[in-house]
N, C-alpha and C positions, 0 to 999 in steps of 0.2 A: 541641328539642318544646319545644311550649307549654306553661306549667305550666296549672294548675288555676285561677290569677286571671287569666290572660290569655285561656282558653276563655271562662270565667265573662262575663270584660269584654268580649269580641266580641258572644257571646249575649245578653247584656242590652242593650248597643249596638244590636243588630240588631231586637229586641224593643221596644226605646222608641221607635226610631224609624218601625217600623209602626203601632204604637200612636198616634204622633203625627200621622204621615199619615191614618190612618184616622178620627183625630178632627179631622183639619183638614178632611177631604172632608165629615165628616157638620156641623160646624158651617159651615161657610163653601162647603160644595156650591151654595148659590145665589147667589154672586157669582163665575160664571166668568169666567178670563179665557182660558184655551185650555184644550186638553184635559189635563185632569189637575192644572191650576195654578188657583188662585183669588187676587184680589187681597190677601188676608192668606196667606200661606204659613208656616206655623207650623214646618215639617222644617228649613228655612234655619237657624233660630237656634236649634234644637237641636242639629243636627248638628255646629255651630261648637262648640257648649257640650259634647257627646259628646266630640269630639276634641282640646278643651283638658284634659278632666278623663282621656281614656283613652290619649290619644296616636294612635300607629297601628293599635293593637288596635282601637280606638274607630270608625278610618276605614273596617277591614276590615268592622265589625259593621253601620257604615251601609251600605255595598255591599251587603251580603247582606240587610239587612232594606231595603231599596230592591230588590232583584231580587226577595224573596219578595213585597211588596206593589204589586208591579206587572208583574211576567210574567203572561202569558194564558196558560196551561198547555195551552187549547183552539186555539189558532191557532199552536202549534208557538214555535220558539227564534226572537227577534228580535235580532239584533246590533245594531240601533240603540238598541234598547233597555237591551242590556247594555252598550254603551258608556256611555249616559246615566248608567247607576246607578252604573260606576267613576269617572264625573267627578263624580255628587253626595259621595261619600267622598273621593276624591283633592283637589277644591276647598278644602274647609275644612282638610283637612291642609295642604298647601301654602301656604294663606295663613297660619294659625296656626304653620308652622314659621320661614316668613319673620318674622313678625312677632316672634316669640321671639329668631330672631336679629339682626334689625336692633334690638333693644332692649338 
């Protein structure tokens, strides 16, 4: 059972990722590259920082924050979006785990 510290780190990671995603859309929304992505994508750097600081629980928070910020509830459940959100948290966790083991 997760402790209060792990639950807090998941919640804060999700909140931080959602806020940075919203900030990125607000500040760099005029430079669209693709739907939802801009030339400068701040959540990538923040997600790696969160995973380095919080580990696997931070990656779970990134997945939840990404789901909450991108899921369109009016059109129903999207399996493609859910898979992309899982990869959003899994990629920095796998990269940092590999780098830590390699060093």
